[in-house]
C-alpha positions as YAML, in Angstrom:
chain: A
units: angstrom
residues:
- id: 1
  name: MET
  ca: [-100.93, -83.86, -54.43]
- id: 2
  name: LEU
  ca: [-99.83, -83.84, -58.06]
- id: 3
  name: THR
  ca: [-100.60, -86.94, -60.04]
- id: 4
  name: ASP
  ca: [-100.01, -86.35, -63.78]
- id: 5
  name: ILE
  ca: [-98.43, -83.25, -66.07]
- id: 6
  name: HIS
  ca: [-99.80, -82.96, -69.62]
- id: 7
  name: PRO
  ca: [-97.88, -80.20, -71.26]
- id: 8
  name: LYS
  ca: [-99.10, -78.03, -73.62]
- id: 9
  name: LEU
  ca: [-97.43, -76.77, -77.28]
- id: 10
  name: PRO
  ca: [-98.32, -74.52, -79.84]
- id: 11
  name: MET
  ca: [-99.25, -74.98, -83.20]
- id: 12
  name: ARG
  ca: [-100.51, -73.23, -86.09]
- id: 13
  name: ASP
  ca: [-102.28, -75.85, -88.09]
- id: 14
  name: LYS
  ca: [-104.25, -78.76, -86.07]
- id: 15
  name: ASN
  ca: [-104.47, -81.16, -88.94]
- id: 16
  name: ILE
  ca: [-100.23, -80.72, -89.55]
- id: 17
  name: THR
  ca: [-99.71, -81.27, -85.76]
- id: 18
  name: LYS
  ca: [-102.18, -84.35, -85.58]
- id: 19
  name: GLU
  ca: [-100.66, -86.06, -88.58]
- id: 20
  name: PHE
  ca: [-97.03, -85.33, -87.56]
- id: 21
  name: TYR
  ca: [-97.65, -86.78, -84.42]
- id: 22
  name: LYS
  ca: [-99.38, -89.59, -85.67]
- id: 23
  name: ASN
  ca: [-97.73, -90.62, -88.41]
- id: 24
  name: ASN
  ca: [-93.79, -89.72, -87.06]
- id: 25
  name: LEU
  ca: [-94.41, -90.62, -83.54]
- id: 26
  name: GLY
  ca: [-96.81, -92.80, -82.93]
- id: 27
  name: PHE
  ca: [-99.32, -91.10, -81.07]
- id: 28
  name: ASN
  ca: [-103.10, -91.19, -81.04]
- id: 29
  name: VAL
  ca: [-105.52, -88.31, -80.72]
- id: 30
  name: PHE
  ca: [-106.79, -87.95, -77.06]
- id: 31
  name: GLY
  ca: [-110.76, -88.30, -76.38]
- id: 32
  name: SER
  ca: [-113.57, -88.11, -78.56]
- id: 33
  name: ALA
  ca: [-114.29, -84.40, -78.70]
- id: 34
  name: ASP
  ca: [-113.32, -82.49, -81.32]
- id: 35
  name: PHE
  ca: [-112.11, -79.22, -79.92]
- id: 36
  name: ASP
  ca: [-111.98, -75.94, -82.15]
- id: 37
  name: GLY
  ca: [-108.41, -74.91, -81.95]
- id: 38
  name: TYR
  ca: [-107.09, -77.35, -79.44]
- id: 39
  name: LEU
  ca: [-105.57, -80.95, -79.90]
- id: 40
  name: MET
  ca: [-104.71, -83.52, -77.39]
- id: 41
  name: MET
  ca: [-102.15, -86.63, -78.20]
- id: 42
  name: GLU
  ca: [-101.55, -89.76, -76.22]
- id: 43
  name: LYS
  ca: [-98.77, -92.58, -76.53]
- id: 44
  name: ASP
  ca: [-98.56, -95.09, -73.81]
- id: 45
  name: GLN
  ca: [-98.29, -93.18, -70.55]
- id: 46
  name: ILE
  ca: [-98.00, -89.67, -71.88]
- id: 47
  name: GLN
  ca: [-100.16, -86.81, -73.01]
- id: 48
  name: ILE
  ca: [-99.38, -83.68, -75.31]
- id: 49
  name: HIS
  ca: [-101.91, -80.82, -75.75]
- id: 50
  name: PHE
  ca: [-101.35, -77.99, -78.03]
- id: 51
  name: PHE
  ca: [-103.12, -74.86, -78.15]
- id: 52
  name: GLU
  ca: [-103.87, -72.99, -81.90]
- id: 53
  name: PHE
  ca: [-101.48, -70.12, -82.40]
- id: 54
  name: LYS
  ca: [-101.87, -69.48, -85.78]
- id: 55
  name: ALA
  ca: [-99.26, -66.57, -85.62]
- id: 56
  name: ILE
  ca: [-96.59, -68.10, -84.12]
- id: 57
  name: ASP
  ca: [-93.18, -67.75, -86.19]
- id: 58
  name: PRO
  ca: [-91.39, -71.34, -86.01]
- id: 59
  name: LYS
  ca: [-88.38, -69.46, -85.53]
- id: 60
  name: GLU
  ca: [-89.08, -68.13, -82.96]
- id: 61
  name: ASN
  ca: [-91.17, -70.53, -81.08]
- id: 62
  name: TYR
  ca: [-89.13, -71.99, -77.66]
- id: 63
  name: GLY
  ca: [-91.70, -74.24, -76.87]
- id: 64
  name: MET
  ca: [-89.72, -77.73, -75.02]
- id: 65
  name: VAL
  ca: [-90.83, -81.27, -73.33]
- id: 66
  name: TYR
  ca: [-88.66, -83.81, -71.73]
- id: 67
  name: ILE
  ca: [-90.13, -87.00, -72.23]
- id: 68
  name: ARG
  ca: [-88.91, -90.26, -70.36]
- id: 69
  name: THR
  ca: [-88.52, -93.40, -71.96]
- id: 70
  name: ASP
  ca: [-87.62, -96.79, -70.69]
- id: 71
  name: ASN
  ca: [-86.39, -98.48, -74.53]
- id: 72
  name: ILE
  ca: [-84.68, -95.56, -75.94]
- id: 73
  name: ASP
  ca: [-82.61, -97.08, -78.66]
- id: 74
  name: SER
  ca: [-86.10, -99.01, -79.66]
- id: 75
  name: PHE
  ca: [-87.90, -95.95, -80.17]
- id: 76
  name: TYR
  ca: [-84.86, -93.96, -81.92]
- id: 77
  name: GLN
  ca: [-84.70, -96.47, -84.35]
- id: 78
  name: SER
  ca: [-88.22, -96.88, -85.15]
- id: 79
  name: LEU
  ca: [-88.22, -92.56, -85.81]
- id: 80
  name: LEU
  ca: [-85.33, -93.26, -87.89]
- id: 81
  name: ASP
  ca: [-87.27, -96.25, -89.76]
- id: 82
  name: ASN
  ca: [-89.64, -93.84, -90.01]
- id: 83
  name: ASN
  ca: [-87.55, -91.35, -91.68]
- id: 84
  name: THR
  ca: [-88.52, -88.63, -89.10]
- id: 85
  name: GLN
  ca: [-85.77, -86.29, -89.14]
- id: 86
  name: ILE
  ca: [-83.38, -85.70, -85.89]
- id: 87
  name: HIS
  ca: [-82.51, -81.98, -84.82]
- id: 88
  name: PRO
  ca: [-79.16, -81.39, -86.05]
- id: 89
  name: ASN
  ca: [-77.88, -81.00, -82.39]
- id: 90
  name: GLY
  ca: [-79.45, -83.89, -80.92]
- id: 91
  name: PRO
  ca: [-78.54, -87.14, -82.27]
- id: 92
  name: LEU
  ca: [-78.99, -89.91, -79.63]
- id: 93
  name: GLU
  ca: [-76.09, -89.52, -77.41]
- id: 94
  name: ILE
  ca: [-74.85, -89.84, -73.80]
- id: 95
  name: LYS
  ca: [-75.09, -86.96, -71.71]
- id: 96
  name: PRO
  ca: [-72.53, -86.11, -68.97]
- id: 97
  name: TRP
  ca: [-75.70, -86.15, -66.44]
- id: 98
  name: GLY
  ca: [-76.33, -89.74, -66.91]
- id: 99
  name: GLN
  ca: [-79.27, -89.77, -69.67]
- id: 100
  name: LYS
  ca: [-78.95, -90.98, -73.09]
- id: 101
  name: GLU
  ca: [-81.05, -88.34, -75.26]
- id: 102
  name: PHE
  ca: [-81.70, -87.05, -78.52]
- id: 103
  name: SER
  ca: [-84.11, -84.34, -79.99]
- id: 104
  name: ILE
  ca: [-86.60, -84.09, -82.91]
- id: 105
  name: LEU
  ca: [-88.59, -80.90, -84.05]
- id: 106
  name: ASP
  ca: [-92.34, -80.80, -84.87]
- id: 107
  name: PRO
  ca: [-93.47, -78.86, -87.36]
- id: 108
  name: ASP
  ca: [-94.05, -75.77, -85.15]
- id: 109
  name: SER
  ca: [-90.28, -76.20, -83.79]
- id: 110
  name: ASN
  ca: [-91.77, -77.44, -80.62]
- id: 111
  name: LEU
  ca: [-88.54, -78.93, -79.48]
- id: 112
  name: LEU
  ca: [-89.27, -82.66, -78.13]
- id: 113
  name: THR
  ca: [-86.44, -84.33, -76.11]
- id: 114
  name: PHE
  ca: [-86.13, -87.94, -75.21]
- id: 115
  name: GLY
  ca: [-84.49, -89.20, -72.26]
- id: 116
  name: GLN
  ca: [-83.42, -92.38, -70.65]
- id: 117
  name: SER
  ca: [-81.15, -92.85, -67.60]
- id: 118
  name: ILE
  ca: [-77.98, -94.66, -68.05]
- id: 119
  name: SER
  ca: [-77.62, -95.76, -64.61]
- id: 120
  name: THR
  ca: [-78.94, -98.63, -62.92]
...
């Protein structure tokens, strides 16, 4: 029986990743252990884990995660208010597949897409 999923994304610098997710997206560090080369962040009901990959070239990183939300307009506005850069190809819009979505890139070019169903 499956119960949760915690995507693991690459990071070059733990402190930069931690500060970005904390200050730009409102995440908090999950757990009390400080593992070398590993980071766990959480917000509301989700966690994202990060593993150290110092040699990754952000221009060649294809890390992606899709995060569902139940208040996308408010979350999007909070990111704009916080001067978080929205992906140039990912502004908030309604997609043909029935989702309202937007995307951002983290410091290592992991693509985070946030979406909310527009159907009932």
